[in-house]
C-alpha positions as CSV (number, residue, x, y, z in Angstrom):
1,M,70.2,144.2,31.2
2,A,66.7,145.0,32.3
3,I,66.0,147.3,35.1
4,T,64.6,145.5,38.2
5,L,62.4,147.2,40.8
6,Y,61.8,145.6,44.2
7,D,58.2,146.5,44.8
8,L,56.0,146.1,47.9
9,C,53.1,143.6,47.6
10,G,50.1,142.7,49.7
11,R,48.0,139.7,50.5
12,D,47.9,139.0,46.8
13,E,51.3,139.2,45.1
14,R,49.7,141.3,42.3
15,L,48.5,143.9,44.8
16,R,51.2,146.7,44.7
17,F,50.4,149.7,46.8
18,S,53.5,151.4,48.0
19,P,53.3,155.2,47.3
20,Y,57.1,155.3,46.9
21,C,57.2,152.4,44.5
22,W,54.4,154.0,42.4
23,R,56.5,157.1,42.1
24,V,59.3,155.1,40.6
25,R,57.0,153.0,38.4
26,M,55.6,156.2,36.8
27,A,59.0,157.7,36.4
28,L,60.3,154.6,34.6
29,A,57.3,154.6,32.3
30,H,57.7,158.4,31.8
31,K,61.2,157.7,30.4
32,G,60.1,154.7,28.4
33,L,62.4,152.4,30.3
34,P,61.4,148.7,30.4
35,F,61.6,147.2,33.8
36,E,60.7,144.1,35.8
37,T,59.4,144.0,39.3
38,V,60.2,141.7,42.2
39,A,57.4,141.3,44.7
40,W,58.6,142.0,48.2
41,R,57.0,141.8,51.7
42,F,57.7,143.8,54.8
43,L,59.5,140.9,56.6
44,E,61.7,139.9,53.7
45,K,64.5,142.1,54.9
46,D,67.2,139.6,53.9
47,A,66.1,139.9,50.2
48,L,67.4,143.5,50.3
49,A,70.7,142.8,52.1
50,F,72.6,143.3,48.9
51,A,71.4,146.9,48.9
52,N,72.2,147.6,52.5
53,Y,68.6,148.7,52.9
54,D,65.5,147.3,54.5
55,K,62.7,148.8,52.6
56,V,61.5,149.4,49.0
57,P,61.8,150.7,46.4
58,V,65.2,149.3,45.5
59,L,66.2,149.7,41.9
60,C,68.8,147.6,40.2
61,D,70.1,148.9,36.9
62,G,73.0,146.6,35.7
63,E,75.6,146.9,38.4
64,Q,74.0,150.0,39.9
65,T,71.7,149.7,43.0
66,V,69.8,152.7,44.1
67,T,67.5,153.1,47.1
68,D,64.9,155.7,48.2
69,S,62.2,156.7,45.7
70,F,63.4,160.3,45.2
71,E,67.0,159.3,44.8
72,I,65.9,156.8,42.2
73,M,64.1,159.4,40.3
74,R,67.2,161.6,40.5
75,Y,69.3,158.7,39.3
76,L,67.1,158.1,36.4
77,D,67.4,161.8,35.3
78,K,71.2,161.6,35.5
79,T,71.5,158.3,33.8
80,Y,68.7,158.7,31.2
81,P,68.5,162.4,30.7
82,D,65.8,162.3,28.0
83,A,62.3,163.1,29.2
84,P,63.5,164.6,32.6
85,V,61.3,163.8,35.6
86,L,62.7,166.1,38.3
87,G,64.8,168.4,36.1
88,K,67.7,170.5,37.4
89,G,68.2,173.7,39.3
90,A,65.1,175.5,40.3
91,S,62.9,172.8,38.9
92,Y,64.6,170.2,41.0
93,Q,64.3,172.4,44.2
94,R,60.6,172.9,43.6
95,A,60.1,169.1,43.2
96,L,62.1,168.5,46.4
97,L,59.9,171.0,48.3
98,F,56.7,169.3,46.9
99,K,58.1,166.0,48.0
100,Y,58.3,167.2,51.6
101,I,54.7,168.7,51.4
102,V,53.3,165.4,50.1
103,E,55.2,163.3,52.8
104,R,54.4,165.6,55.7
105,S,50.8,166.7,54.9
106,V,49.2,164.4,52.3
107,N,50.5,161.0,53.4
108,P,49.5,161.4,57.1
109,A,46.0,162.5,56.1
110,L,45.7,159.5,53.8
111,F,47.0,157.1,56.4
112,R,44.3,158.3,58.8
113,I,41.7,157.5,56.1
114,I,43.0,154.1,55.1
115,A,44.8,152.6,58.1
116,M,42.5,149.6,58.6
117,D,42.0,149.0,54.9
118,L,45.8,149.0,54.5
119,L,46.2,146.5,57.3
120,A,43.6,144.2,55.6
121,A,45.5,144.5,52.2
122,I,48.8,143.5,53.7
123,H,49.9,139.9,53.6
124,P,48.7,138.1,56.8
125,G,52.3,137.2,57.7
126,D,53.2,140.9,57.8
127,R,50.3,142.3,59.8
128,D,51.7,141.9,63.3
129,Y,54.9,143.6,62.2
130,F,53.0,146.4,60.5
131,R,50.8,146.9,63.5
132,E,53.6,146.9,66.0
133,T,55.8,149.3,64.0
134,R,53.1,151.8,63.1
135,E,51.5,151.8,66.6
136,A,54.9,152.5,68.1
137,R,55.3,155.4,65.6
138,F,51.8,156.9,66.3
139,G,51.7,156.2,70.0
140,C,48.2,154.7,69.7
141,T,46.5,151.6,68.2
142,L,45.7,151.5,64.5
143,E,42.0,151.5,65.4
144,E,42.5,154.8,67.3
145,F,44.5,156.3,64.6
146,H,42.0,155.3,61.9
147,Q,39.7,158.4,61.7
148,P,38.5,158.6,58.0
149,E,36.4,161.8,58.3
150,Q,39.2,163.6,60.1
151,G,41.6,162.4,57.5
152,K,39.4,163.6,54.7
153,Q,39.3,167.1,56.1
154,E,43.0,167.1,56.5
155,L,43.5,165.9,53.0
156,K,41.1,168.5,51.6
157,Q,43.1,171.2,53.3
158,A,46.4,169.8,52.1
159,L,45.2,169.6,48.5
160,A,43.7,173.1,48.4
161,P,46.7,174.6,46.5
162,V,46.7,171.6,44.1
163,R,43.0,172.1,43.3
164,D,43.6,175.7,42.5
165,L,46.5,174.9,40.2
166,L,44.7,172.1,38.4
167,R,41.8,174.4,37.5
168,D,44.0,176.0,34.9
169,S,46.5,173.2,34.2
170,A,46.3,169.7,32.9
171,F,49.1,168.6,35.2
172,L,51.0,169.9,38.2
173,D,54.1,170.2,36.0
174,G,52.2,172.1,33.3
175,D,50.9,170.8,30.0
176,A,52.6,167.4,30.4
177,P,53.1,165.2,33.5
178,G,56.4,165.3,35.4
179,G,58.0,164.4,38.7
180,V,55.7,166.6,40.8
181,D,52.7,164.8,39.4
182,Y,54.2,161.4,40.2
183,L,55.0,162.4,43.7
184,L,51.4,163.1,44.5
185,F,50.0,160.4,42.3
186,G,52.0,157.8,44.1
187,S,50.4,158.7,47.4
188,L,46.8,158.8,46.0
189,M,47.4,155.5,44.2
190,W,48.5,154.0,47.6
191,A,45.0,154.7,48.9
192,Y,43.2,153.9,45.6
193,V,44.7,150.4,45.5
194,V,43.9,149.3,49.1
195,S,40.7,151.2,49.9
196,L,37.2,151.9,48.7
197,E,37.0,155.3,50.5
198,V,36.1,158.3,48.4
199,L,39.2,160.5,48.8
200,I,38.5,163.5,46.6
201,E,35.4,165.3,45.2
202,S,34.0,163.5,42.2
203,G,34.4,165.6,39.1
204,G,36.6,168.2,40.8
205,P,40.0,169.2,39.5
206,V,42.0,166.7,41.5
207,D,39.6,163.9,40.5
208,V,39.9,164.7,36.8
209,W,43.7,164.9,37.1
210,F,43.9,161.6,39.0
211,K,41.8,159.8,36.3
212,R,44.1,161.4,33.6
213,M,47.1,160.0,35.5
214,L,45.5,156.6,35.6
215,G,45.4,156.6,31.8
216,L,49.1,157.7,31.3
217,H,51.7,155.4,29.8
218,D,49.2,153.0,28.1
219,G,47.1,153.0,31.2
220,M,49.7,151.4,33.4
221,A,48.3,152.5,36.7
222,G,44.7,152.2,35.5
223,K,45.3,148.5,34.8
224,A,46.8,147.8,38.2
225,I,45.1,145.2,40.4
226,T,43.3,146.8,43.4
227,I,41.1,145.4,46.1
228,R,38.2,145.9,43.8
229,D,39.6,143.0,41.7
230,L,40.1,140.5,44.6
């Protein structure tokens, strides 16, 4: 039975921008596992009732249902141990640490850069919900939170260790891509899909790495529909 991934879509069903779903997409491709996606919108909570969850990604593998992007990556390693994504022991712990760094430093900076672009990319029927929930989280309007130049400075600082590492390494996980690469790539892909903002220095180590990541797995991410195509 094919693996099914419930995947967030935007105003066009082909526009897939969730950073957490992109993590899983790349992990599945890394393992060479064929999968199908089901387009899902923010307000389609009932569609995920079977998973006792209200957000994506949700992965269905036969009778197994797995939620949360990192737990899905962990599940894939346990169930399909060839070509590990997170690894075990110290490797897993380092990946877990990097997950927290991405989610608490990189993602907030990116959100400050792309907030209004993201709102425009979302399906019109979801925009009021998105605005209300995010403004309650941030304690201000999206317009007030949207500060691209400030976000770019925060992103530059957050990615400083990544830049240093990528000067001497093709990937964050070494000579070949792995889970740590997919954790960061998912977030940068989030912004790349919905925004025309220049996020990172052209030609720099992170830019070269990102373009390399776009070409992985038969160019899966590089072929994705973005707002440039709509």
